[in-house]
N, CA, C, O and the ligand as a Tripos MOL2 file, in Angstrom:
@<TRIPOS>MOLECULE
protein
  293   291    74     0     0
PROTEIN
NO_CHARGES

@<TRIPOS>ATOM
      1 N           0.8490   -1.1970    0.0000 N.3       1 MET1
      2 CA          0.0000    0.0000    0.0000 C.3       1 MET1
      3 C           0.8800    1.2400    0.0000 C.2       1 MET1
      4 O           1.9120    1.3080    0.6670 O.2       1 MET1
      5 N           0.4360    2.2000   -0.7630 N.am      2 GLU2
      6 CA          1.1840    3.4480   -0.8130 C.3       2 GLU2
      7 C           1.2270    4.0900    0.5590 C.2       2 GLU2
      8 O           0.2360    4.0800    1.2900 O.2       2 GLU2
      9 N           2.3400    4.6300    0.8960 N.am      3 GLN3
     10 CA          2.4660    5.2430    2.2060 C.3       3 GLN3
     11 C           1.8520    6.6340    2.1940 C.2       3 GLN3
     12 O           2.2860    7.5250    1.4640 O.2       3 GLN3
     13 N           0.8400    6.7910    3.0160 N.am      4 ARG4
     14 CA          0.1680    8.0710    3.0830 C.3       4 ARG4
     15 C           0.0140    8.4720    4.5370 C.2       4 ARG4
     16 O           0.0010    7.6320    5.4370 O.2       4 ARG4
     17 N          -0.1010    9.7540    4.7410 N.am      5 THR5
     18 CA         -0.3030   10.2560    6.0860 C.3       5 THR5
     19 C          -1.6890   10.8860    6.1720 C.2       5 THR5
     20 O          -2.0440   11.7490    5.3700 O.2       5 THR5
     21 N          -2.4590   10.4430    7.1510 N.am      6 VAL6
     22 CA         -3.7710   11.0390    7.3800 C.3       6 VAL6
     23 C          -3.5910   12.2430    8.2900 C.2       6 VAL6
     24 O          -2.9900   12.1510    9.3610 O.2       6 VAL6
     25 N          -4.1210   13.3670    7.8440 N.am      7 VAL7
     26 CA         -3.9830   14.5920    8.6270 C.3       7 VAL7
     27 C          -5.3560   15.1970    8.8840 C.2       7 VAL7
     28 O          -6.3310   14.8830    8.2020 O.2       7 VAL7
     29 N          -5.4070   16.0570    9.8680 N.am      8 ARG8
     30 CA         -6.6450   16.7290   10.2460 C.3       8 ARG8
     31 C          -6.3900   18.2220   10.1720 C.2       8 ARG8
     32 O          -5.4440   18.7350   10.7690 O.2       8 ARG8
     33 N          -7.2470   18.9170    9.4310 N.am      9 CYS9
     34 CA         -7.0540   20.3560    9.3080 C.3       9 CYS9
     35 C          -7.6340   21.0620   10.5340 C.2       9 CYS9
     36 O          -8.2690   20.4390   11.3850 O.2       9 CYS9
     37 N          -7.4020   22.3660   10.6050 N.am     10 ALA10
     38 CA         -7.8420   23.1450   11.7640 C.3      10 ALA10
     39 C          -9.3600   23.1440   11.8910 C.2      10 ALA10
     40 O          -9.8890   23.4040   12.9710 O.2      10 ALA10
     41 N         -10.0680   22.8540   10.7990 N.am     11 GLU11
     42 CA        -11.5280   22.8140   10.8320 C.3      11 GLU11
     43 C         -12.0370   21.4140   11.1430 C.2      11 GLU11
     44 O         -13.2460   21.2050   11.2420 O.2      11 GLU11
     45 N         -11.1360   20.4610   11.2970 N.am     12 GLY12
     46 CA        -11.5330   19.1120   11.6720 C.3      12 GLY12
     47 C         -11.7010   18.1550   10.5140 C.2      12 GLY12
     48 O         -12.0860   17.0040   10.7200 O.2      12 GLY12
     49 N         -11.4210   18.6030    9.2900 N.am     13 HIS13
     50 CA        -11.5410   17.7120    8.1400 C.3      13 HIS13
     51 C         -10.3790   16.7310    8.1050 C.2      13 HIS13
     52 O          -9.2350   17.0740    8.4040 O.2      13 HIS13
     53 N         -10.7070   15.5020    7.7310 N.am     14 LEU14
     54 CA         -9.6790   14.4870    7.6080 C.3      14 LEU14
     55 C          -9.3810   14.2580    6.1370 C.2      14 LEU14
     56 O         -10.2870   14.0960    5.3200 O.2      14 LEU14
     57 N          -8.1190   14.2470    5.8220 N.am     15 PHE15
     58 CA         -7.7180   13.9150    4.4630 C.3      15 PHE15
     59 C          -6.3150   13.3490    4.5500 C.2      15 PHE15
     60 O          -5.7450   13.2320    5.6350 O.2      15 PHE15
     61 N          -5.7680   13.0000    3.4060 N.am     16 SER16
     62 CA         -4.4660   12.3550    3.4480 C.3      16 SER16
     63 C          -3.5130   13.0380    2.4810 C.2      16 SER16
     64 O          -3.9240   13.7100    1.5350 O.2      16 SER16
     65 N          -2.2670   12.8490    2.7410 N.am     17 THR17
     66 CA         -1.2460   13.3990    1.8710 C.3      17 THR17
     67 C          -0.0760   12.4430    1.8030 C.2      17 THR17
     68 O           0.2620   11.7830    2.7860 O.2      17 THR17
     69 N           0.5210   12.3760    0.6700 N.am     18 GLY18
     70 CA          1.7140   11.5570    0.5310 C.3      18 GLY18
     71 C           2.9630   12.3950    0.5860 C.2      18 GLY18
     72 O           4.0760   11.8950    0.4270 O.2      18 GLY18
     73 N           2.7650   13.6870    0.8150 N.am     19 THR19
     74 CA          3.8960   14.6010    0.6750 C.3      19 THR19
     75 C           4.2880   15.2780    1.9760 C.2      19 THR19
     76 O           5.1860   16.1190    2.0010 O.2      19 THR19
     77 N           3.6170   14.9120    3.0510 N.am     20 LEU20
     78 CA          3.9110   15.5890    4.3110 C.3      20 LEU20
     79 C           5.2970   15.1850    4.8190 C.2      20 LEU20
     80 O           5.5260   14.0240    5.1580 O.2      20 LEU20
     81 N           6.2020   16.1320    4.8680 N.am     21 PRO21
     82 CA          7.5810   15.8110    5.2790 C.3      21 PRO21
     83 C           7.7290   15.7920    6.7900 C.2      21 PRO21
     84 O           8.3450   16.6750    7.3870 O.2      21 PRO21
     85 N           7.1560   14.7740    7.3840 N.am     22 LEU22
     86 CA          7.1550   14.7050    8.8410 C.3      22 LEU22
     87 C           8.5630   14.6810    9.4220 C.2      22 LEU22
     88 O           8.8370   15.2600   10.4730 O.2      22 LEU22
     89 N           9.4260   14.0080    8.7190 N.am     23 GLN23
     90 CA         10.7740   13.8400    9.2590 C.3      23 GLN23
     91 C          11.5020   15.1670    9.3940 C.2      23 GLN23
     92 O          12.3820   15.3250   10.2400 O.2      23 GLN23
     93 N          11.1170   16.1280    8.5400 N.am     24 SER24
     94 CA         11.8360   17.3930    8.5610 C.3      24 SER24
     95 C          11.1880   18.4130    9.4850 C.2      24 SER24
     96 O          11.6350   19.5550    9.5820 O.2      24 SER24
     97 N          10.1330   17.9850   10.1590 N.am     25 LEU25
     98 CA          9.4670   18.9120   11.0690 C.3      25 LEU25
     99 C          10.3260   19.1410   12.3100 C.2      25 LEU25
    100 O          10.4570   18.2610   13.1610 O.2      25 LEU25
    101 N          10.8900   20.3010   12.3980 N.am     26 GLY26
    102 CA         11.6690   20.6190   13.5820 C.3      26 GLY26
    103 C          10.7420   21.0210   14.7030 C.2      26 GLY26
    104 O           9.8710   21.8690   14.5070 O.2      26 GLY26
    105 N          10.9010   20.4450   15.8530 N.am     27 ALA27
    106 CA         10.0180   20.7480   16.9760 C.3      27 ALA27
    107 C          10.0940   22.2250   17.3140 C.2      27 ALA27
    108 O          11.1750   22.7660   17.5500 O.2      27 ALA27
    109 N           8.9300   22.8770   17.3360 N.am     28 GLY28
    110 CA          8.8940   24.2740   17.7280 C.3      28 GLY28
    111 C           9.2430   25.2590   16.6330 C.2      28 GLY28
    112 O           9.0980   26.4680   16.8160 O.2      28 GLY28
    113 N           9.6970   24.7630   15.5090 N.am     29 ARG29
    114 CA         10.1130   25.6860   14.4590 C.3      29 ARG29
    115 C           8.9180   26.2070   13.6760 C.2      29 ARG29
    116 O           8.8310   27.3980   13.3780 O.2      29 ARG29
    117 N           8.0040   25.3100   13.3470 N.am     30 LEU30
    118 CA          6.8780   25.6960   12.5110 C.3      30 LEU30
    119 C           5.5640   25.6190   13.2630 C.2      30 LEU30
    120 O           4.4930   25.7090   12.6630 O.2      30 LEU30
    121 N           5.6410   25.4520   14.5680 N.am     31 GLY31
    122 CA          4.4080   25.2670   15.3150 C.3      31 GLY31
    123 C           3.9580   23.8240   15.2240 C.2      31 GLY31
    124 O           4.6510   22.9830   14.6500 O.2      31 GLY31
    125 N           2.8000   23.5380   15.7880 N.am     32 PRO32
    126 CA          2.3420   22.1520   15.8950 C.3      32 PRO32
    127 C           1.8650   21.5740   14.5710 C.2      32 PRO32
    128 O           1.8250   20.3550   14.4090 O.2      32 PRO32
    129 N           1.5080   22.4190   13.6370 N.am     33 GLY33
    130 CA          0.9590   21.9080   12.3820 C.3      33 GLY33
    131 C           1.7610   22.3540   11.1910 C.2      33 GLY33
    132 O           2.8380   22.9370   11.3150 O.2      33 GLY33
    133 N           1.2130   22.0680   10.0410 N.am     34 ARG34
    134 CA          1.8770   22.4190    8.8030 C.3      34 ARG34
    135 C           0.8020   22.8980    7.8450 C.2      34 ARG34
    136 O          -0.2990   22.3490    7.8030 O.2      34 ARG34
    137 N           1.1280   23.9170    7.0860 N.am     35 LEU35
    138 CA          0.1270   24.4530    6.1740 C.3      35 LEU35
    139 C          -0.0490   23.5350    4.9670 C.2      35 LEU35
    140 O           0.8720   23.3200    4.1790 O.2      35 LEU35
    141 N          -1.2550   23.0070    4.8530 N.am     36 ILE36
    142 CA         -1.6030   22.1390    3.7380 C.3      36 ILE36
    143 C          -2.9230   22.6350    3.1770 C.2      36 ILE36
    144 O          -3.7850   23.0920    3.9270 O.2      36 ILE36
    145 N          -3.0870   22.5500    1.8680 N.am     37 ARG37
    146 CA         -4.3390   22.9750    1.2750 C.3      37 ARG37
    147 C          -5.3760   21.8850    1.4910 C.2      37 ARG37
    148 O          -5.3300   20.8360    0.8480 O.2      37 ARG37
    149 N          -6.2980   22.1350    2.3860 N.am     38 CYS38
    150 CA         -7.3340   21.1650    2.6970 C.3      38 CYS38
    151 C          -8.3040   21.0690    1.5230 C.2      38 CYS38
    152 O          -8.8080   22.0930    1.0620 O.2      38 CYS38
    153 N          -8.5760   19.8540    1.0290 N.am     39 PRO39
    154 CA         -9.4970   19.7040   -0.1100 C.3      39 PRO39
    155 C         -10.9410   20.0380    0.2620 C.2      39 PRO39
    156 O         -11.7580   20.2810   -0.6260 O.2      39 PRO39
    157 N         -11.2630   20.0530    1.5180 N.am     40 LYS40
    158 CA        -12.6100   20.4190    1.9500 C.3      40 LYS40
    159 C         -12.7530   21.9270    2.0910 C.2      40 LYS40
    160 O         -13.7250   22.5170    1.6180 O.2      40 LYS40
    161 N         -11.7860   22.5390    2.7390 N.am     41 CYS41
    162 CA        -11.8190   23.9830    2.9340 C.3      41 CYS41
    163 C         -11.4740   24.7090    1.6410 C.2      41 CYS41
    164 O         -11.9750   25.8040    1.3830 O.2      41 CYS41
    165 N         -10.6290   24.1060    0.8420 N.am     42 GLY42
    166 CA        -10.1860   24.7450   -0.3820 C.3      42 GLY42
    167 C          -9.1700   25.8410   -0.1410 C.2      42 GLY42
    168 O          -8.9290   26.6800   -1.0080 O.2      42 GLY42
    169 N          -8.5770   25.8300    1.0350 N.am     43 ARG43
    170 CA         -7.5720   26.8400    1.3350 C.3      43 ARG43
    171 C          -6.5730   26.2700    2.3200 C.2      43 ARG43
    172 O          -6.7620   25.1940    2.8870 O.2      43 ARG43
    173 N          -5.5020   27.0280    2.5050 N.am     44 LEU44
    174 CA         -4.4480   26.5560    3.3760 C.3      44 LEU44
    175 C          -4.9260   26.4810    4.8110 C.2      44 LEU44
    176 O          -5.5190   27.4210    5.3400 O.2      44 LEU44
    177 N          -4.6600   25.3650    5.4170 N.am     45 ARG45
    178 CA         -5.0200   25.1750    6.8110 C.3      45 ARG45
    179 C          -3.8320   24.5940    7.5540 C.2      45 ARG45
    180 O          -3.0460   23.8190    7.0100 O.2      45 ARG45
    181 N          -3.7250   24.9890    8.8080 N.am     46 SER46
    182 CA         -2.7310   24.3560    9.6460 C.3      46 SER46
    183 C          -3.2270   22.9530    9.9730 C.2      46 SER46
    184 O          -4.2720   22.7930   10.6040 O.2      46 SER46
    185 N          -2.4940   21.9520    9.5530 N.am     47 SER47
    186 CA         -2.9420   20.5740    9.6980 C.3      47 SER47
    187 C          -1.9270   19.7670   10.4820 C.2      47 SER47
    188 O          -0.7170   19.9690   10.3830 O.2      47 SER47
    189 N          -2.4590   18.8570   11.2560 N.am     48 VAL48
    190 CA         -1.5930   18.0040   12.0630 C.3      48 VAL48
    191 C          -1.8870   16.5450   11.7260 C.2      48 VAL48
    192 O          -3.0070   16.2170   11.3330 O.2      48 VAL48
    193 N          -0.9180   15.6860   11.8700 N.am     49 PRO49
    194 CA         -1.1560   14.2610   11.6350 C.3      49 PRO49
    195 C          -2.2590   13.7480   12.5570 C.2      49 PRO49
    196 O          -2.2590   14.0320   13.7540 O.2      49 PRO49
    197 N          -3.1870   12.9990   11.9970 N.am     50 ALA50
    198 CA         -4.2790   12.4540   12.7910 C.3      50 ALA50
    199 C          -3.8420   11.1530   13.4500 C.2      50 ALA50
    200 O          -2.9720   10.4380   12.9520 O.2      50 ALA50
    201 N          -4.4680   10.8720   14.5780 N.am     51 ASP51
    202 CA         -4.2110    9.6030   15.2550 C.3      51 ASP51
    203 C          -5.0860    8.5350   14.6030 C.2      51 ASP51
    204 O          -6.2600    8.3840   14.9400 O.2      51 ASP51
    205 N          -4.4930    7.8000   13.6630 N.am     52 VAL52
    206 CA         -5.2970    6.8670   12.8740 C.3      52 VAL52
    207 C          -5.8840    5.7500   13.7270 C.2      52 VAL52
    208 O          -6.9010    5.1590   13.3640 O.2      52 VAL52
    209 N          -5.2540    5.4620   14.8470 N.am     53 SER53
    210 CA         -5.7730    4.3950   15.7030 C.3      53 SER53
    211 C          -7.0800    4.8180   16.3760 C.2      53 SER53
    212 O          -7.8280    3.9820   16.8810 O.2      53 SER53
    213 N          -7.3430    6.1250   16.3750 N.am     54 ALA54
    214 CA         -8.5650    6.6290   17.0020 C.3      54 ALA54
    215 C          -9.6940    6.7850   15.9900 C.2      54 ALA54
    216 O         -10.8130    7.1450   16.3550 O.2      54 ALA54
    217 N          -9.4030    6.5140   14.7180 N.am     55 LEU55
    218 CA        -10.4160    6.6800   13.6800 C.3      55 LEU55
    219 C         -11.1360    5.3700   13.4210 C.2      55 LEU55
    220 O         -10.5680    4.2880   13.5680 O.2      55 LEU55
    221 N         -12.3990    5.4890   13.0320 N.am     56 SER56
    222 CA        -13.1300    4.2950   12.6130 C.3      56 SER56
    223 C         -12.6710    3.9230   11.2050 C.2      56 SER56
    224 O         -12.0800    4.7400   10.4990 O.2      56 SER56
    225 N         -12.9460    2.6930   10.8090 N.am     57 ALA57
    226 CA        -12.5380    2.2450    9.4820 C.3      57 ALA57
    227 C         -13.1390    3.0990    8.3730 C.2      57 ALA57
    228 O         -12.4230    3.4580    7.4380 O.2      57 ALA57
    229 N         -14.4360    3.4410    8.4390 N.am     58 PRO58
    230 CA        -15.0060    4.3050    7.3970 C.3      58 PRO58
    231 C         -14.3460    5.6820    7.3590 C.2      58 PRO58
    232 O         -14.1150    6.2310    6.2820 O.2      58 PRO58
    233 N         -14.0430    6.2370    8.5270 N.am     59 GLU59
    234 CA        -13.3820    7.5450    8.5650 C.3      59 GLU59
    235 C         -12.0160    7.4700    7.9100 C.2      59 GLU59
    236 O         -11.6130    8.3520    7.1500 O.2      59 GLU59
    237 N         -11.3180    6.3960    8.2270 N.am     60 LEU60
    238 CA         -9.9740    6.2330    7.6870 C.3      60 LEU60
    239 C         -10.0180    6.0500    6.1740 C.2      60 LEU60
    240 O          -9.2160    6.6310    5.4440 O.2      60 LEU60
    241 N         -10.9710    5.2280    5.7090 N.am     61 ALA61
    242 CA        -11.0830    4.9880    4.2740 C.3      61 ALA61
    243 C         -11.4170    6.2740    3.5350 C.2      61 ALA61
    244 O         -10.8860    6.5450    2.4580 O.2      61 ALA61
    245 N         -12.3110    7.0680    4.1350 N.am     62 ARG62
    246 CA        -12.6950    8.3240    3.5020 C.3      62 ARG62
    247 C         -11.5050    9.2710    3.4400 C.2      62 ARG62
    248 O         -11.2790    9.9270    2.4230 O.2      62 ARG62
    249 N         -10.7580    9.3400    4.5090 N.am     63 ALA63
    250 CA         -9.6060   10.2390    4.5540 C.3      63 ALA63
    251 C          -8.5530    9.8300    3.5310 C.2      63 ALA63
    252 O          -7.9030   10.6770    2.9160 O.2      63 ALA63
    253 N          -8.3950    8.5260    3.3590 N.am     64 LEU64
    254 CA         -7.3740    8.0580    2.4280 C.3      64 LEU64
    255 C          -7.7750    8.3260    0.9810 C.2      64 LEU64
    256 O          -6.9200    8.4560    0.1050 O.2      64 LEU64
    257 N          -9.0820    8.4060    0.7390 N.am     65 ARG65
    258 CA         -9.5350    8.7080   -0.6170 C.3      65 ARG65
    259 C          -9.4790   10.1920   -0.9140 C.2      65 ARG65
    260 O          -9.4480   10.6100   -2.0710 O.2      65 ARG65
    261 N          -9.4650   10.9860    0.1520 N.am     66 LEU66
    262 CA         -9.4720   12.4400   -0.0070 C.3      66 LEU66
    263 C          -8.0370   12.9350    0.0140 C.2      66 LEU66
    264 O          -7.4030   13.0390    1.0640 O.2      66 LEU66
    265 N          -7.5630   13.2270   -1.1440 N.am     67 ASP67
    266 CA         -6.1470   13.5410   -1.2650 C.3      67 ASP67
    267 C          -5.9040   15.0490   -1.2140 C.2      67 ASP67
    268 O          -6.5790   15.8180   -1.8990 O.2      67 ASP67
    269 N          -4.9690   15.4480   -0.4260 N.am     68 ALA68
    270 CA         -4.6000   16.8600   -0.3890 C.3      68 ALA68
    271 C          -3.9710   17.2460   -1.7190 C.2      68 ALA68
    272 O          -3.2570   16.4660   -2.3490 O.2      68 ALA68
    273 N          -4.2580   18.4620   -2.1160 N.am     69 GLU69
    274 CA         -3.6290   18.9500   -3.3360 C.3      69 GLU69
    275 C          -2.1410   19.1210   -3.0860 C.2      69 GLU69
    276 O          -1.7010   19.5680   -2.0270 O.2      69 GLU69
    277 N          -1.4050   18.7510   -4.0900 N.am     70 ARG70
    278 CA          0.0340   18.9340   -3.9460 C.3      70 ARG70
    279 C           0.3560   20.4160   -3.8800 C.2      70 ARG70
    280 O          -0.1910   21.2260   -4.6290 O.2      70 ARG70
    281 N           1.2180   20.7360   -3.0070 N.am     71 LEU71
    282 CA          1.5140   22.1370   -2.7930 C.3      71 LEU71
    283 C           2.9860   22.2950   -2.4280 C.2      71 LEU71
    284 O           3.5080   21.6070   -1.5510 O.2      71 LEU71
    285 N           3.6180   23.1960   -3.1070 N.am     72 LEU72
    286 CA          4.9890   23.5020   -2.7340 C.3      72 LEU72
    287 C           4.9630   24.8480   -2.0130 C.2      72 LEU72
    288 O           4.8560   25.9060   -2.6320 O.2      72 LEU72
    289 N           5.0620   24.7740   -0.7170 N.am     73 ALA73
    290 CA          4.9620   26.0040    0.0770 C.3      73 ALA73
    291 C           6.3540   26.4880    0.4520 C.2      73 ALA73
    292 O           6.4930   27.5110    1.1220 O.2      73 ALA73
    293 ZN        -10.5810   21.5760    6.1270 Zn       74 ZN74
@<TRIPOS>BOND
     1     1     2 1
     2     2     3 1
     3     3     4 2
     4     3     5 am
     5     5     6 1
     6     6     7 1
     7     7     8 2
     8     7     9 am
     9     9    10 1
    10    10    11 1
    11    11    12 2
    12    11    13 am
    13    13    14 1
    14    14    15 1
    15    15    16 2
    16    15    17 am
    17    17    18 1
    18    18    19 1
    19    19    20 2
    20    19    21 am
    21    21    22 1
    22    22    23 1
    23    23    24 2
    24    23    25 am
    25    25    26 1
    26    26    27 1
    27    27    28 2
    28    27    29 am
    29    29    30 1
    30    30    31 1
    31    31    32 2
    32    31    33 am
    33    33    34 1
    34    34    35 1
    35    35    36 2
    36    35    37 am
    37    37    38 1
    38    38    39 1
    39    39    40 2
    40    39    41 am
    41    41    42 1
    42    42    43 1
    43    43    44 2
    44    43    45 am
    45    45    46 1
    46    46    47 1
    47    47    48 2
    48    47    49 am
    49    49    50 1
    50    50    51 1
    51    51    52 2
    52    51    53 am
    53    53    54 1
    54    54    55 1
    55    55    56 2
    56    55    57 am
    57    57    58 1
    58    58    59 1
    59    59    60 2
    60    59    61 am
    61    61    62 1
    62    62    63 1
    63    63    64 2
    64    63    65 am
    65    65    66 1
    66    66    67 1
    67    67    68 2
    68    67    69 am
    69    69    70 1
    70    70    71 1
    71    71    72 2
    72    71    73 am
    73    73    74 1
    74    74    75 1
    75    75    76 2
    76    75    77 am
    77    77    78 1
    78    78    79 1
    79    79    80 2
    80    79    81 am
    81    81    82 1
    82    82    83 1
    83    83    84 2
    84    83    85 am
    85    85    86 1
    86    86    87 1
    87    87    88 2
    88    87    89 am
    89    89    90 1
    90    90    91 1
    91    91    92 2
    92    91    93 am
    93    93    94 1
    94    94    95 1
    95    95    96 2
    96    95    97 am
    97    97    98 1
    98    98    99 1
    99    99   100 2
   100    99   101 am
   101   101   102 1
   102   102   103 1
   103   103   104 2
   104   103   105 am
   105   105   106 1
   106   106   107 1
   107   107   108 2
   108   107   109 am
   109   109   110 1
   110   110   111 1
   111   111   112 2
   112   111   113 am
   113   113   114 1
   114   114   115 1
   115   115   116 2
   116   115   117 am
   117   117   118 1
   118   118   119 1
   119   119   120 2
   120   119   121 am
   121   121   122 1
   122   122   123 1
   123   123   124 2
   124   123   125 am
   125   125   126 1
   126   126   127 1
   127   127   128 2
   128   127   129 am
   129   129   130 1
   130   130   131 1
   131   131   132 2
   132   131   133 am
   133   133   134 1
   134   134   135 1
   135   135   136 2
   136   135   137 am
   137   137   138 1
   138   138   139 1
   139   139   140 2
   140   139   141 am
   141   141   142 1
   142   142   143 1
   143   143   144 2
   144   143   145 am
   145   145   146 1
   146   146   147 1
   147   147   148 2
   148   147   149 am
   149   149   150 1
   150   150   151 1
   151   151   152 2
   152   151   153 am
   153   153   154 1
   154   154   155 1
   155   155   156 2
   156   155   157 am
   157   157   158 1
   158   158   159 1
   159   159   160 2
   160   159   161 am
   161   161   162 1
   162   162   163 1
   163   163   164 2
   164   163   165 am
   165   165   166 1
   166   166   167 1
   167   167   168 2
   168   167   169 am
   169   169   170 1
   170   170   171 1
   171   171   172 2
   172   171   173 am
   173   173   174 1
   174   174   175 1
   175   175   176 2
   176   175   177 am
   177   177   178 1
   178   178   179 1
   179   179   180 2
   180   179   181 am
   181   181   182 1
   182   182   183 1
   183   183   184 2
   184   183   185 am
   185   185   186 1
   186   186   187 1
   187   187   188 2
   188   187   189 am
   189   189   190 1
   190   190   191 1
   191   191   192 2
   192   191   193 am
   193   193   194 1
   194   194   195 1
   195   195   196 2
   196   195   197 am
   197   197   198 1
   198   198   199 1
   199   199   200 2
   200   199   201 am
   201   201   202 1
   202   202   203 1
   203   203   204 2
   204   203   205 am
   205   205   206 1
   206   206   207 1
   207   207   208 2
   208   207   209 am
   209   209   210 1
   210   210   211 1
   211   211   212 2
   212   211   213 am
   213   213   214 1
   214   214   215 1
   215   215   216 2
   216   215   217 am
   217   217   218 1
   218   218   219 1
   219   219   220 2
   220   219   221 am
   221   221   222 1
   222   222   223 1
   223   223   224 2
   224   223   225 am
   225   225   226 1
   226   226   227 1
   227   227   228 2
   228   227   229 am
   229   229   230 1
   230   230   231 1
   231   231   232 2
   232   231   233 am
   233   233   234 1
   234   234   235 1
   235   235   236 2
   236   235   237 am
   237   237   238 1
   238   238   239 1
   239   239   240 2
   240   239   241 am
   241   241   242 1
   242   242   243 1
   243   243   244 2
   244   243   245 am
   245   245   246 1
   246   246   247 1
   247   247   248 2
   248   247   249 am
   249   249   250 1
   250   250   251 1
   251   251   252 2
   252   251   253 am
   253   253   254 1
   254   254   255 1
   255   255   256 2
   256   255   257 am
   257   257   258 1
   258   258   259 1
   259   259   260 2
   260   259   261 am
   261   261   262 1
   262   262   263 1
   263   263   264 2
   264   263   265 am
   265   265   266 1
   266   266   267 1
   267   267   268 2
   268   267   269 am
   269   269   270 1
   270   270   271 1
   271   271   272 2
   272   271   273 am
   273   273   274 1
   274   274   275 1
   275   275   276 2
   276   275   277 am
   277   277   278 1
   278   278   279 1
   279   279   280 2
   280   279   281 am
   281   281   282 1
   282   282   283 1
   283   283   284 2
   284   283   285 am
   285   285   286 1
   286   286   287 1
   287   287   288 2
   288   287   289 am
   289   289   290 1
   290   290   291 1
   291   291   292 2
@<TRIPOS>SUBSTRUCTURE
     1 MET1         2 RESIDUE 1 A MET
     2 GLU2         6 RESIDUE 1 A GLU
     3 GLN3        10 RESIDUE 1 A GLN
     4 ARG4        14 RESIDUE 1 A ARG
     5 THR5        18 RESIDUE 1 A THR
     6 VAL6        22 RESIDUE 1 A VAL
     7 VAL7        26 RESIDUE 1 A VAL
     8 ARG8        30 RESIDUE 1 A ARG
     9 CYS9        34 RESIDUE 1 A CYS
    10 ALA10       38 RESIDUE 1 A ALA
    11 GLU11       42 RESIDUE 1 A GLU
    12 GLY12       46 RESIDUE 1 A GLY
    13 HIS13       50 RESIDUE 1 A HIS
    14 LEU14       54 RESIDUE 1 A LEU
    15 PHE15       58 RESIDUE 1 A PHE
    16 SER16       62 RESIDUE 1 A SER
    17 THR17       66 RESIDUE 1 A THR
    18 GLY18       70 RESIDUE 1 A GLY
    19 THR19       74 RESIDUE 1 A THR
    20 LEU20       78 RESIDUE 1 A LEU
    21 PRO21       82 RESIDUE 1 A PRO
    22 LEU22       86 RESIDUE 1 A LEU
    23 GLN23       90 RESIDUE 1 A GLN
    24 SER24       94 RESIDUE 1 A SER
    25 LEU25       98 RESIDUE 1 A LEU
    26 GLY26      102 RESIDUE 1 A GLY
    27 ALA27      106 RESIDUE 1 A ALA
    28 GLY28      110 RESIDUE 1 A GLY
    29 ARG29      114 RESIDUE 1 A ARG
    30 LEU30      118 RESIDUE 1 A LEU
    31 GLY31      122 RESIDUE 1 A GLY
    32 PRO32      126 RESIDUE 1 A PRO
    33 GLY33      130 RESIDUE 1 A GLY
    34 ARG34      134 RESIDUE 1 A ARG
    35 LEU35      138 RESIDUE 1 A LEU
    36 ILE36      142 RESIDUE 1 A ILE
    37 ARG37      146 RESIDUE 1 A ARG
    38 CYS38      150 RESIDUE 1 A CYS
    39 PRO39      154 RESIDUE 1 A PRO
    40 LYS40      158 RESIDUE 1 A LYS
    41 CYS41      162 RESIDUE 1 A CYS
    42 GLY42      166 RESIDUE 1 A GLY
    43 ARG43      170 RESIDUE 1 A ARG
    44 LEU44      174 RESIDUE 1 A LEU
    45 ARG45      178 RESIDUE 1 A ARG
    46 SER46      182 RESIDUE 1 A SER
    47 SER47      186 RESIDUE 1 A SER
    48 VAL48      190 RESIDUE 1 A VAL
    49 PRO49      194 RESIDUE 1 A PRO
    50 ALA50      198 RESIDUE 1 A ALA
    51 ASP51      202 RESIDUE 1 A ASP
    52 VAL52      206 RESIDUE 1 A VAL
    53 SER53      210 RESIDUE 1 A SER
    54 ALA54      214 RESIDUE 1 A ALA
    55 LEU55      218 RESIDUE 1 A LEU
    56 SER56      222 RESIDUE 1 A SER
    57 ALA57      226 RESIDUE 1 A ALA
    58 PRO58      230 RESIDUE 1 A PRO
    59 GLU59      234 RESIDUE 1 A GLU
    60 LEU60      238 RESIDUE 1 A LEU
    61 ALA61      242 RESIDUE 1 A ALA
    62 ARG62      246 RESIDUE 1 A ARG
    63 ALA63      250 RESIDUE 1 A ALA
    64 LEU64      254 RESIDUE 1 A LEU
    65 ARG65      258 RESIDUE 1 A ARG
    66 LEU66      262 RESIDUE 1 A LEU
    67 ASP67      266 RESIDUE 1 A ASP
    68 ALA68      270 RESIDUE 1 A ALA
    69 GLU69      274 RESIDUE 1 A GLU
    70 ARG70      278 RESIDUE 1 A ARG
    71 LEU71      282 RESIDUE 1 A LEU
    72 LEU72      286 RESIDUE 1 A LEU
    73 ALA73      290 RESIDUE 1 A ALA
    74 ZN74       293 GROUP 0 **** ****
């Protein structure tokens, strides 16, 4: 399976991205989230990785189908 990260935007929408550079997130440098264009909001939102173990299977499946737009910020 393709490696994807499920994230939650500031408005609570769940979606996924394959481009979230988690490894390069310096603690405290960019704040708790990362600006990603939420496909639901249609605009940049501060998004944080979601706790997938806390999601139901339907929620997870929906999030994985909802792909964040690629964005070079
Ligand atoms: Zn959103």
